[in-house]
C-alpha positions in Angstrom: 8.7 181.5 -67.0 7.1 178.4 -68.1 7.1 175.3 -65.3 7.4 172.8 -68.2 9.7 174.3 -70.8 10.1 171.8 -73.5 14.1 170.6 -74.8 15.0 172.4 -77.9 14.6 169.4 -79.9 10.9 169.6 -79.6 10.7 172.7 -81.9 11.6 170.0 -84.7 9.9 168.2 -86.7 10.4 164.9 -85.5 10.4 166.3 -81.9 6.8 167.6 -82.2 5.9 163.9 -83.5 7.4 162.6 -80.5 5.8 164.9 -78.0 2.5 164.7 -79.5 2.7 161.0 -79.3 3.9 161.0 -75.5 0.9 163.6 -74.9 -1.5 160.9 -76.3 0.2 157.9 -74.0 0.1 160.2 -70.8 -3.6 160.7 -71.7 -4.6 157.2 -71.7 -2.4 156.4 -68.4 -4.3 159.4 -66.9 -8.0 158.0 -68.1 -6.9 154.6 -66.9 -6.0 155.9 -63.2 -9.2 158.1 -63.0 -11.6 156.2 -64.5 -10.7 152.5 -63.2 -8.6 153.5 -60.2 -5.7 151.0 -61.8 -3.0 152.8 -59.4 -3.9 150.5 -56.8 -4.6 146.4 -57.3 -7.3 145.0 -55.4 -5.3 142.0 -54.3 -1.8 142.0 -52.4 0.8 139.3 -52.0 2.0 136.3 -53.8 -1.5 134.9 -53.9 -2.8 138.3 -55.4 -0.4 138.1 -58.5 -2.5 135.9 -60.8 -5.3 138.1 -60.0 -3.8 141.7 -60.7 -3.3 140.8 -64.8 -7.2 140.1 -65.3 -7.4 143.4 -63.5 -5.5 145.2 -65.5 -6.9 143.5 -68.9 -10.4 144.6 -67.5 -9.2 148.3 -67.1 -7.6 148.4 -70.7 -11.2 146.9 -72.0 -13.0 149.3 -70.3 -10.7 152.3 -71.6 -11.1 151.0 -74.7 -14.9 150.9 -74.7 -14.7 154.3 -73.3 -12.8 155.5 -76.5 -15.1 153.6 -78.8 -17.9 155.3 -77.5 -16.5 158.8 -77.6 
């Protein structure tokens, strides 16, 4: 038995497109977590909030550069 069965609508044409898009998004998120360690911010507390946004922006830039190189 498949541990992650797809819903019935996944076999339809719109369902296949939706799951294909979802797989691409999940792959990008997984790459961001493994390559840049984006799951854990370097800064904590209220003083770190303005610093976290640039950290995520640089992580996104790194992922985009990796994709351009591939």
